C-alpha positions as CSV (number, residue, x, y, z in Angstrom):
1,M,101.7,-18.6,13.9
2,L,104.2,-19.8,16.5
3,K,107.8,-19.6,15.3
4,V,110.8,-21.0,17.1
5,C,114.6,-20.7,16.6
6,N,115.4,-24.3,15.6
7,S,118.9,-25.2,17.0
8,L,118.9,-27.6,13.9
9,G,119.8,-24.9,11.0
10,K,119.9,-22.0,13.5
11,K,116.9,-20.0,12.2
12,L,113.4,-19.1,12.7
13,E,110.8,-21.6,11.6
14,K,107.3,-22.0,11.7
15,F,106.2,-24.6,14.1
16,E,104.3,-27.4,12.3
17,P,104.5,-30.7,14.1
18,F,104.2,-33.7,12.1
19,S,100.8,-34.8,13.2
20,G,98.7,-31.7,12.9
21,K,97.5,-31.0,16.4
22,V,99.7,-33.6,18.5
23,V,103.0,-32.5,19.6
24,R,105.4,-35.0,21.0
25,L,107.8,-33.5,23.1
26,Y,110.9,-35.0,24.9
27,T,112.6,-33.0,27.6
28,C,116.0,-34.1,29.1
29,G,115.1,-34.6,32.7
30,P,117.2,-34.7,35.8
31,T,120.2,-37.2,37.2
32,V,118.6,-37.7,40.5
33,Y,121.8,-37.7,42.9
34,A,120.8,-34.2,44.6
35,R,118.3,-31.7,44.4
36,P,117.9,-29.4,41.5
37,H,119.2,-25.9,41.7
38,I,117.6,-22.9,40.3
39,G,119.6,-23.3,37.0
40,N,118.2,-26.6,36.5
41,L,115.0,-25.3,37.3
42,R,115.0,-22.4,35.0
43,T,115.3,-24.8,32.1
44,Y,112.5,-26.9,33.5
45,S,110.3,-23.6,34.1
46,V,110.9,-22.7,30.1
47,E,110.1,-25.9,28.9
48,D,106.9,-26.1,31.0
49,T,105.8,-22.5,29.6
50,M,106.5,-24.0,26.1
51,K,104.2,-26.8,26.7
52,R,101.4,-24.7,28.3
53,Y,101.7,-22.2,25.3
54,L,101.2,-25.3,23.0
55,L,98.2,-26.4,25.1
56,Y,96.9,-22.5,24.9
57,K,97.2,-22.8,21.2
58,G,95.0,-26.0,21.1
59,F,97.7,-28.6,20.7
60,R,97.6,-32.0,22.4
61,V,101.2,-32.5,24.0
62,R,102.5,-35.8,24.3
63,H,105.5,-34.9,26.9
64,V,108.0,-37.5,28.1
65,M,110.9,-36.6,30.3
66,N,113.5,-39.1,31.4
67,I,115.0,-39.7,34.9
68,T,118.4,-40.8,34.9
69,D,118.6,-43.0,38.0
70,F,121.9,-44.7,37.0
71,D,125.2,-43.2,36.0
72,R,128.8,-42.4,37.1
73,T,127.9,-39.6,39.3
74,I,125.0,-41.5,41.1
75,M,127.4,-44.2,41.6
76,K,130.1,-41.8,43.2
77,E,127.5,-40.6,45.4
78,V,126.5,-44.0,46.4
79,R,130.0,-44.7,47.6
80,K,130.2,-41.3,49.4
81,T,127.0,-41.7,51.2
82,G,126.8,-45.4,51.9
83,M,123.3,-45.5,50.6
84,K,121.7,-47.8,48.1
85,R,121.4,-46.6,44.6
86,E,117.4,-47.1,44.5
87,R,116.9,-45.3,48.1
88,L,118.9,-42.4,46.9
89,T,117.7,-41.9,43.7
90,I,113.9,-42.2,44.9
91,R,114.9,-39.6,47.6
92,F,116.0,-37.3,45.0
93,E,113.3,-37.7,42.5
94,K,110.7,-37.1,45.1
95,L,112.3,-33.5,45.6
96,F,112.7,-32.7,42.2
97,K,108.9,-33.6,41.7
98,E,108.2,-31.6,44.8
99,D,110.1,-28.5,43.3
100,M,108.5,-28.8,39.9
101,S,104.9,-28.9,41.4
102,S,105.8,-26.0,43.5
103,L,106.7,-24.0,40.5
104,G,103.4,-25.0,38.6
105,C,105.0,-27.3,36.2
106,I,102.5,-29.8,34.6
107,P,103.8,-33.2,35.2
108,A,105.0,-35.2,32.2
109,E,102.8,-37.9,30.5
110,K,105.8,-40.4,31.1
111,Y,108.8,-40.4,33.3
112,P,111.1,-43.4,31.6
113,H,113.8,-44.3,34.0
114,V,117.2,-45.7,32.8
115,S,117.0,-48.7,35.1
116,Q,113.7,-49.7,33.5
117,Y,115.1,-49.6,29.9
118,I,118.3,-51.6,30.1
119,D,117.1,-54.4,27.9
120,K,115.7,-52.1,25.4
121,M,119.1,-50.6,25.4
122,A,120.9,-54.1,24.8
123,D,118.3,-54.7,21.9
124,R,119.1,-51.3,20.3
125,V,122.8,-52.2,20.5
126,K,122.2,-55.6,19.0
127,A,120.3,-53.9,16.2
128,L,123.1,-51.4,15.4
129,L,125.7,-54.0,15.5
130,K,123.9,-56.1,13.1
131,K,123.2,-53.2,10.6
132,G,126.8,-52.5,10.8
133,L,126.3,-49.1,12.0
134,A,128.0,-49.7,15.2
135,Y,131.1,-51.7,16.0
136,K,133.1,-53.4,19.1
137,D,136.6,-52.7,20.1
138,N,139.0,-55.3,21.5
139,R,137.8,-54.8,24.8
140,G,133.9,-55.2,23.7
141,K,132.8,-51.4,24.0
142,V,130.5,-50.7,21.4
143,F,130.7,-47.6,19.5
144,L,128.7,-45.9,17.0
145,D,130.3,-45.7,13.5
146,V,129.7,-41.7,12.8
147,S,131.0,-42.1,9.4
148,K,127.5,-43.9,8.5
149,F,126.1,-40.5,9.5
150,P,127.2,-37.9,7.2
151,S,125.1,-35.0,9.0
152,Y,126.9,-35.3,12.4
153,G,127.7,-32.3,13.5
154,R,124.6,-30.3,12.1
155,L,123.0,-29.5,15.0
156,V,125.9,-27.9,16.7
157,G,127.0,-26.4,13.7
158,K,130.2,-28.1,13.1
159,R,131.4,-30.8,10.7
160,L,133.3,-33.3,12.4
161,S,135.7,-35.8,10.4
162,G,135.5,-39.6,11.2
163,S,138.9,-40.1,9.8
164,K,141.0,-37.1,11.0
165,G,141.7,-35.8,14.6
166,K,141.5,-37.1,18.0
167,V,138.7,-36.7,20.7
168,A,139.9,-36.4,24.2
169,W,136.4,-37.4,25.9
170,E,136.5,-40.6,27.6
171,E,133.2,-41.6,25.8
172,Y,134.7,-41.2,22.3
173,R,136.9,-43.8,20.4
174,P,140.7,-42.6,20.6
175,G,141.9,-42.0,17.1
176,R,138.3,-42.3,15.5
177,A,137.0,-38.7,15.8
178,G,133.2,-38.6,16.5
179,D,132.7,-42.4,17.2
180,F,131.1,-42.3,20.4
181,L,130.4,-44.8,23.1
182,L,127.1,-46.7,23.3
183,W,127.9,-49.8,25.5
184,N,130.6,-50.3,28.2
185,P,130.5,-54.0,29.3
186,C,131.5,-54.5,32.8
187,S,135.3,-54.9,33.1
188,K,134.8,-57.5,35.9
189,G,132.5,-59.6,33.8
190,G,130.5,-62.8,35.4
191,Q,128.3,-61.1,38.1
192,G,129.6,-57.8,37.8
193,C,131.3,-55.0,39.8
194,G,128.1,-54.1,42.0
195,E,127.9,-51.0,40.2
196,C,126.6,-52.0,36.9
197,F,123.1,-53.5,35.4
198,Q,122.5,-57.0,34.4
199,S,121.1,-57.1,30.9
200,K,120.3,-59.8,28.0
201,I,123.7,-59.5,26.8
202,G,125.7,-59.4,30.2
203,P,126.4,-57.0,33.1
204,C,127.0,-53.3,31.6
205,H,127.2,-49.5,31.8
206,P,125.0,-48.3,29.0
207,A,126.3,-45.0,27.7
208,W,124.5,-41.6,28.4
209,N,124.3,-41.4,24.8
210,L,122.2,-44.2,24.2
211,Q,119.9,-43.7,27.1
212,C,117.8,-41.0,25.8
213,A,117.9,-42.3,22.3
214,V,116.2,-45.4,23.6
215,M,113.8,-44.0,26.0
216,S,112.5,-41.4,23.8
217,T,111.9,-43.4,20.9
218,E,110.3,-46.3,22.8
219,T,108.0,-43.9,24.5
220,L,107.1,-41.6,21.7
221,G,108.2,-43.3,18.5
222,K,111.1,-43.0,15.9
223,R,110.3,-39.1,15.1
224,I,109.5,-36.5,17.5
225,D,108.4,-32.8,16.7
226,L,110.5,-31.0,19.5
227,A,113.3,-31.8,21.8
228,M,114.3,-29.3,24.7
229,G,117.0,-29.1,27.1
230,G,119.7,-26.9,28.6
231,R,122.4,-25.4,26.2
232,D,125.1,-27.8,27.8
233,N,123.2,-30.8,26.2
234,L,123.5,-29.4,22.6
235,F,127.1,-31.1,22.2
236,N,127.6,-33.7,22.9
237,H,124.5,-35.2,24.2
238,H,121.6,-34.0,21.7
239,E,124.0,-34.1,18.9
240,N,124.9,-38.0,19.8
241,T,121.3,-38.8,20.7
242,R,120.3,-37.5,17.4
243,A,123.0,-39.6,15.6
244,V,121.9,-42.9,17.3
245,V,118.4,-42.5,16.3
246,S,118.8,-41.0,12.7
247,T,121.6,-43.3,11.7
248,E,119.2,-46.3,12.0
249,T,116.0,-44.7,10.9
250,R,117.4,-42.5,7.9
251,Q,115.5,-39.5,9.1
252,E,115.8,-36.8,11.4
253,Y,115.0,-37.6,14.9
254,A,113.4,-34.5,15.8
255,K,112.2,-31.7,13.6
256,Y,112.7,-28.8,16.1
257,W,115.4,-28.6,19.0
258,M,115.2,-26.0,21.4
259,H,118.1,-25.2,24.1
260,I,117.9,-22.9,26.9
261,R,120.8,-20.9,28.1
262,H,122.3,-21.0,31.7
263,L,121.5,-19.2,34.7
264,I,125.0,-17.8,35.9
265,L,126.0,-16.4,39.6
266,N,128.8,-13.8,39.7
267,G,130.0,-14.8,35.9
268,R,129.8,-18.6,36.3
269,K,127.2,-21.1,35.4
270,M,125.4,-22.6,38.6
271,S,126.7,-26.0,39.3
272,K,126.5,-28.4,42.2
273,S,130.1,-29.5,41.4
274,K,131.3,-26.1,41.6
275,G,129.5,-25.4,45.0
276,N,127.5,-22.3,43.7
277,A,124.0,-24.0,43.8
278,I,121.3,-22.0,45.2
279,L,117.9,-24.3,45.6
280,L,114.3,-23.6,45.7
281,P,114.0,-23.7,49.3
282,D,116.8,-21.3,50.0
283,L,114.9,-18.7,48.1
284,M,111.7,-19.6,49.9
285,R,113.4,-19.4,53.3
286,K,114.3,-15.9,52.4
287,G,110.6,-14.9,51.7
288,F,110.4,-15.6,48.0
289,S,107.3,-17.3,47.1
290,P,107.2,-20.2,44.4
291,R,105.2,-17.8,41.6
292,V,108.1,-15.1,42.5
293,V,110.7,-17.5,41.9
294,R,109.2,-18.7,38.5
295,M,108.9,-15.4,37.5
296,L,112.4,-14.6,38.3
297,L,113.5,-17.8,36.1
298,V,111.6,-16.6,33.0
299,S,112.6,-12.9,33.3
300,A,114.9,-13.4,30.4
301,H,114.7,-14.8,27.1
302,Y,115.6,-18.3,26.8
303,K,118.2,-17.9,24.8
304,K,120.0,-15.5,26.9
305,R,121.8,-16.2,30.1
306,L,120.1,-15.0,33.2
307,D,122.5,-13.5,35.6
308,F,121.2,-13.9,39.1
309,S,121.6,-11.6,41.8
310,W,119.6,-11.0,45.3
311,E,119.1,-7.5,43.7
312,L,117.4,-9.1,40.6
313,A,115.3,-11.2,42.9
314,G,114.1,-8.4,44.9
315,G,113.3,-6.2,42.2
316,I,111.1,-9.3,40.9
317,K,109.6,-9.6,44.3
318,A,108.5,-6.0,44.3
319,R,107.3,-6.1,40.8
320,F,105.1,-9.1,41.7
321,R,103.7,-7.4,44.9
322,K,102.8,-4.2,42.8
323,M,101.0,-6.5,40.3
324,E,99.2,-8.5,43.3
325,I,97.9,-5.2,44.6
326,M,96.5,-3.9,41.4
327,V,94.7,-7.2,40.8
328,G,93.3,-7.0,44.2
329,K,91.8,-3.8,43.3
330,I,90.4,-4.8,40.0
331,R,88.9,-8.0,41.7
332,K,86.8,-5.6,44.0
333,M,85.8,-3.1,41.5
334,D,82.1,-2.1,40.9
335,G,82.2,0.8,38.9
336,A,80.1,2.6,36.2
337,G,82.1,0.8,33.3
338,A,85.2,1.6,31.4
339,K,84.8,3.0,27.6
340,G,86.6,0.9,25.1
341,I,87.1,-2.0,27.5
342,G,86.5,-4.4,24.7
343,G,89.5,-2.9,22.6
344,I,91.6,-3.0,25.7
345,L,91.0,-6.7,26.3
346,S,91.5,-7.9,22.5
347,G,94.4,-5.7,22.1
348,A,96.1,-7.3,25.4
349,R,95.1,-10.7,24.1
350,K,96.7,-10.0,20.6
351,N,100.1,-8.3,22.1
352,F,100.5,-11.5,24.5
353,E,100.1,-14.1,21.6
354,S,102.2,-12.1,19.3
355,A,105.2,-12.1,21.9
356,M,104.8,-15.7,22.7
357,D,104.5,-16.7,18.9
358,D,107.8,-14.9,18.5
359,D,110.1,-17.4,19.4
360,L,108.6,-18.0,23.1
361,N,109.4,-14.3,24.0
362,I,108.2,-15.0,27.7
363,P,109.7,-11.7,29.3
364,K,107.7,-9.8,26.7
365,A,104.4,-11.6,27.3
366,L,104.9,-10.9,31.0
367,A,105.3,-7.2,30.4
368,V,102.1,-7.4,28.2
369,A,100.4,-9.0,31.1
370,E,101.7,-6.4,33.4
371,E,100.9,-3.3,31.2
372,F,97.1,-4.7,30.9
373,I,96.9,-5.2,34.8
374,G,98.1,-1.7,35.4
375,K,96.0,0.1,32.8
376,C,92.9,-1.8,34.0
377,A,93.5,-0.8,37.6
378,R,93.1,2.7,36.5
379,L,89.7,2.0,34.9
380,P,86.2,2.5,36.6
381,L,85.5,-1.3,35.5
382,S,82.1,-2.8,36.3
383,K,81.7,-5.8,37.9
384,N,81.2,-7.8,34.9
385,E,83.9,-6.0,33.1
386,S,86.1,-6.8,36.2
387,G,85.5,-10.5,35.7
388,K,86.3,-10.6,31.8
389,V,89.6,-8.8,32.9
390,L,90.5,-11.5,35.6
391,A,89.3,-14.0,33.0
392,L,91.9,-12.9,30.5
393,L,94.5,-13.0,33.0
394,K,93.8,-16.3,34.0
395,K,94.1,-17.2,30.4
396,F,97.5,-15.8,30.3
397,D,98.4,-17.5,33.6
398,S,97.6,-20.9,32.1
399,V,100.7,-20.0,30.0
400,L,103.1,-18.2,32.3
401,A,102.1,-19.8,35.8
402,C,103.5,-16.8,37.4
403,L,100.9,-14.0,37.8
404,P,99.5,-13.0,41.2
405,L,96.1,-14.6,40.9
């Protein structure tokens, strides 16, 4: 039985989707203004491994990943480069999908784009205002009234008051702690400033908090089984997405939440803005294959930080090569046969599934596969037994996608 540490409640829970064998999965996708770095790719690789394991267990996975093709960061890059927004975002979305494909990530069922859902966002704002769940300030900005959602803060593990304190972030209403921005009308009015979207209720800048709430519910429905993303999305983005949907529906938006810890470099989170980003092509130019990179990215448990170093990367590469040599040896075997091979096969499968069922312990599952390879490489396997070993390794790799096969 698969168990996951649910961020909503901070405890290990049996994974039981709402609809039996169908899992509705929403993962936060890229903001396409630059190529993803390996810190981003760590999150996507873990999410893909979770998806693959659900498929391994016989679930049907309806996976949606958003593409943010409009926000302030993108418009800043537009001003910097002089490129049109559409051209800039198409270019980096293509590079994102190339890197995902290189790492063996299974494409999402749908990739909703912010630019495609502006009017749907306008409709949601109108509905929230009509129900008294949101309000306008004197400049026409629309905020969610968090006092209408008493469990706000449960995801992050903090209770926030709607009547005391002051939140300093720009997307929050000064003096109304917790009330956050949903809709920002263009200050220029009329035809807008050239950096906003036209909608059925006028030129605007739809807030990030609203975007995922609308795109996920429009593609997957009002309740989903699992939401995943980087730990930096826990607060305030995921807490706010949860509030937007749950305030209106009066039920929890997602049954399970899983958050992946950062990849760090020299003690600092990897970030494009900090100038310490390492890209997949950087590693490939240094002789690291995409499979080695993926093995590196999942080599620490998703709830632990991954401290990147070139020494670590070199160690993973050597580990991969050693397994590759042993797999090559198994592939050529035509011996007399190994005593107890049936028990070895069933034991390896049981240990692999036990590791994955234990809150997606990918490093342990990888170690099980590695130990199994080493053990089988030392046995006088017959050709038939060799085929069974390789078939089980392919089964493991349908989840890990980083074994040397």
